[in-house]
TISEZA-574079 format. One line per field, with one value per residue (C-alpha): x, y, z; chain; residue number from 1. Coordinates in Angstrom, 3 decimals. Each point is the difference from the previous one (the first is absolute). Example, Ala and Ser with C-alpha at 12.3 -4.5 7.8 and 13.67 -1.06 7.14 Angstrom:
2
east 12.300  1.370
north -4.500  3.440
up 7.800  -0.660
chaine A  A
num 1  2
//
This chain:
237
east 57.061  -0.470  1.116  -2.071  -2.960  0.518  1.083  -3.405  -2.274  -0.029  -3.551  -1.072  0.077  -3.133  1.895  2.274  -1.509  1.247  -0.878  2.043  -1.186  0.088  2.965  -0.985  -0.672  -3.419  -1.161  1.671  -2.657  1.911  1.480  -3.370  -1.010  -2.576  -1.534  -3.769  -2.787  -1.255  -2.495  0.631  2.987  0.540  0.285  0.499  -1.621  1.633  -1.966  2.227  -1.451  -2.927  0.664  -3.687  0.128  3.427  0.268  3.441  1.492  3.496  0.204  -0.665  2.673  0.207  0.826  -2.361  -0.178  -2.126  0.279  -1.423  -3.559  -0.106  -1.051  -2.810  -0.498  -0.784  -3.200  -1.137  -1.931  3.147  -1.237  2.569  -2.582  1.226  -1.655  -2.242  -0.034  -1.161  0.682  2.415  0.895  3.976  0.618  2.339  1.309  3.477  0.380  0.599  -3.452  -1.654  1.330  -0.753  -4.024  -0.082  1.327  -2.368  -2.834  0.674  0.977  -4.022  0.543  3.559  2.289  2.687  0.250  3.115  0.274  2.254  -0.835  2.293  -0.149  0.975  0.030  2.381  1.989  1.873  0.850  3.476  0.452  2.853  3.626  -0.024  1.049  -3.541  -2.790  -3.393  -1.523  1.838  -1.553  0.122  0.828  0.337  -2.310  2.939  1.931  2.853  0.563  3.647  -1.790  -2.839  2.613  2.197  -2.869  -0.109  3.336  1.763  0.291  1.557  2.536  -1.716  -2.283  -0.168  0.474  -0.489  -3.616  -1.844  -3.449  -2.286  -4.021  -2.347  -4.169  -1.855  -3.842  1.102  2.022  3.623  2.519  3.377  3.329  3.495  2.997  3.866  1.457  3.675  -0.523  -1.906  1.443  0.011  -2.599  -2.378  0.549  -1.245  -3.033  -1.757  -2.733  -1.903  -3.793  -1.995  -1.407  3.300  1.652  3.473  1.520  3.695  0.584  3.032  2.801  -0.766  3.471  -2.038  -1.517  3.005  1.962  -2.567  -0.385  3.596  1.188  -3.393  0.975  3.864  -1.082  -2.247  2.041  3.101  -2.536  -0.990  4.092  0.669  -2.682  1.668  3.376  -1.049  -1.961  2.356  2.143  -1.464  -0.909  3.541  0.571
north -142.861  -4.170  0.778  2.589  -2.059  -3.023  2.067  1.986  -3.707  -0.494  -0.201  2.809  -0.643  0.646  0.661  2.943  3.842  3.366  1.831  -0.498  -2.471  1.275  -1.337  -3.362  1.543  0.489  -3.404  -0.243  -2.523  1.132  -1.920  -1.653  -0.909  -3.767  -0.918  0.181  -2.340  0.243  -1.234  -3.541  -0.325  -3.947  -0.932  -3.292  -0.110  -2.150  -0.843  -1.664  -3.662  1.214  -1.867  0.326  3.401  0.588  0.785  -0.955  -0.108  0.905  -2.873  -2.668  -2.486  1.916  3.346  2.280  1.884  1.880  -3.139  -2.273  1.469  0.009  3.475  2.296  3.094  3.666  0.263  3.418  1.611  -0.415  -3.391  -3.128  -3.198  -2.088  -3.175  0.437  3.876  0.498  3.400  2.282  2.889  0.811  2.479  2.385  -1.888  -0.735  -3.744  0.467  1.692  -2.177  -2.755  1.811  -0.080  -3.180  -1.448  2.241  -1.302  -3.728  0.364  -0.471  -3.668  -0.239  0.346  2.603  -0.474  -0.255  0.670  1.424  1.851  -0.431  1.953  -2.084  2.490  2.127  1.307  2.198  0.292  0.170  1.022  0.880  -0.754  -2.482  -3.540  -1.361  2.207  -0.492  -0.325  0.231  -1.687  2.762  -2.117  2.850  3.015  2.675  -1.276  2.273  1.032  -1.920  -2.949  -0.288  0.553  -2.620  -2.686  0.715  -0.781  2.962  2.896  -1.233  1.522  2.808  1.265  3.498  0.427  3.297  0.077  -2.675  0.417  -0.927  0.151  -0.260  -0.502  2.450  1.147  3.219  -1.518  -1.908  1.821  -0.504  1.174  -0.020  -1.658  0.607  -3.040  1.894  2.758  -1.277  0.356  -3.861  1.182  0.816  -3.244  -1.707  2.017  -0.241  -2.367  -1.946  -0.331  -2.955  1.445  1.730  -0.228  0.639  0.381  0.107  1.401  -0.463  2.219  1.548  -1.956  -3.158  -0.057  0.906  -2.509  -2.734  1.506  0.620  -3.734  0.318  3.391  -0.774  -3.102  1.811  2.732  -2.320  -1.404  3.224  1.191  -3.131  0.706  3.578  -1.130  -2.614  2.277  2.819  -2.863  -0.791  3.769  0.682  -2.987
up 2.178  0.284  3.635  1.184  -1.556  1.842  3.343  -0.409  -0.355  3.631  1.692  2.391  3.710  1.909  2.763  -1.308  0.799  -0.947  3.202  2.916  2.709  3.403  2.483  1.791  3.450  -1.699  0.475  3.596  2.209  3.019  3.277  1.398  -3.413  -0.021  -2.905  0.012  -1.449  -3.317  -2.279  -1.626  2.662  0.423  3.444  1.912  3.624  2.853  2.904  2.836  0.572  -2.130  -3.076  -0.815  0.207  -1.848  -4.235  -0.876  3.293  0.936  2.617  -1.935  -1.388  -3.385  -1.236  -1.168  -2.478  -2.988  -2.708  2.035  0.259  4.117  0.173  0.259  -1.742  0.751  -2.170  -1.568  3.114  2.336  1.796  0.568  0.224  2.892  1.411  2.933  -0.157  -3.574  -1.857  2.396  -1.406  0.058  -2.983  1.031  3.118  0.786  0.415  3.686  0.100  -1.617  1.537  3.586  -1.740  -0.441  3.096  1.941  -1.938  0.228  3.930  0.196  -0.620  0.448  3.494  -0.986  -3.604  -1.912  -3.865  -2.707  -2.786  -2.973  -3.447  -2.926  -2.921  1.067  -2.785  -1.995  -3.825  -1.345  -3.601  -2.364  0.542  2.348  0.053  1.460  -1.158  0.957  3.227  3.221  3.638  2.795  3.015  2.634  0.497  -0.592  -3.385  -1.292  -3.699  0.117  1.655  -2.708  -3.014  1.672  0.238  -3.879  -0.618  0.202  -2.881  -3.249  -1.811  -2.319  3.121  0.225  4.044  -0.402  -0.888  1.707  0.368  2.622  -1.028  2.963  -1.034  1.963  0.253  -1.846  -2.804  -0.226  2.063  -1.423  1.203  -1.368  1.949  -0.498  1.308  -0.724  2.132  3.151  3.501  1.787  2.269  -3.074  -1.582  2.942  0.591  -3.294  0.173  -2.529  1.579  -1.894  -3.495  -0.830  -3.524  -0.040  -3.324  -1.106  -3.364  -2.177  -1.059  -2.993  -1.810  0.891  -3.746  -1.699  1.605  -0.899  -3.562  -1.171  -1.088  -2.182  -0.923  -0.859  -1.650  -2.584  -0.432  -0.901  -2.460  -1.452  -0.339  -1.637  -2.573  -0.457  -0.586  -2.431  -2.134  0.144  -1.501  -2.741  -0.792  -0.353  -2.085
chaine A  A  A  A  A  A  A  A  A  A  A  A  A  A  A  A  A  A  A  A  A  A  A  A  A  A  A  A  A  A  A  A  A  A  A  A  A  A  A  A  A  A  A  A  A  A  A  A  A  A  A  A  A  A  A  A  A  A  A  A  A  A  A  A  A  A  A  A  A  A  A  A  A  A  A  A  A  A  A  A  A  A  A  A  A  A  A  A  A  A  A  A  A  A  A  A  A  A  A  A  A  A  A  A  A  A  A  A  A  A  A  A  A  A  A  A  A  A  A  A  A  A  A  A  A  A  A  A  A  A  A  A  A  A  A  A  A  A  A  A  A  A  A  A  A  A  A  A  A  A  A  A  A  A  A  A  A  A  A  A  A  A  A  A  A  A  A  A  A  A  A  A  A  A  A  A  A  A  A  A  A  A  A  A  A  A  A  A  A  A  A  A  A  A  A  A  A  A  A  A  A  A  A  A  A  A  A  A  A  A  A  A  A  A  A  A  A  A  A  A  A  A  A  A  A  A  A  A  A  A  A  A  A  A  A  A  A
num 1  2  3  4  5  6  7  8  9  10  11  12  13  14  15  16  17  18  19  20  21  22  23  24  25  26  27  28  29  30  31  32  33  34  35  36  37  38  39  40  41  42  43  44  45  46  47  48  49  50  51  52  53  54  55  56  57  58  59  60  61  62  63  64  65  66  67  68  69  70  71  72  73  74  75  76  77  78  79  80  81  82  83  84  85  86  87  88  89  90  91  92  93  94  95  96  97  98  99  100  101  102  103  104  105  106  107  108  109  110  111  112  113  114  115  116  117  118  119  120  121  122  123  124  125  126  127  128  129  130  131  132  133  134  135  136  137  138  139  140  141  142  143  144  145  146  147  148  149  150  151  152  153  154  155  156  157  158  159  160  161  162  163  164  165  166  167  168  169  170  171  172  173  174  175  176  177  178  179  180  181  182  183  184  185  186  187  188  189  190  191  192  193  194  195  196  197  198  199  200  201  202  203  204  205  206  207  208  209  210  211  212  213  214  215  216  217  218  219  220  221  222  223  224  225  226  227  228  229  230  231  232  233  234  235  236  237
//
């Protein structure tokens, strides 16, 4: 009874569901996937040979990142405020499409403008039985599940590789799929794409709680056994 009580005291897992989840193919983004700009995206703008028009230029001497504050944000109306042009609506555009739009606008003052937009907040969240849980920066357009797990320091010894969950926010609500990494072919593993905003959860094997609590359980059981033996000894004498 003592053992059962200790093992049943574990907290409820918010990522656990009793209903079977659909396969990973449900969230397949296809081979032509490109990220589309969203509200609250943070971007740097680099205009070649025009530092006065740039915001966090990648052509400068120092690297650009989100924490330095050298960026401009897509506002609640989907607009990006850029020097000289003011608000430009970019929500829903891919990065190349937004670059083309800005180059066309700047061409009124600059001959053949060359500019680069860089999204600074492309991240996915990895939780559960990984060695480095937290937000993971997505450096490329296509980032596979295996690559993202690798950035999270790989899975821990207690990771349940059969029931990995991939969750994606959507307009109609969060979509979730379950992935069995012990059954996927090499082709499948290289084609499950994690996109910005996704949450990857690696659950623990069912035996983890027992393994963690076993020393405490055995210690308490040993004390109880000793007390019972001593009590019986005095009762029989």
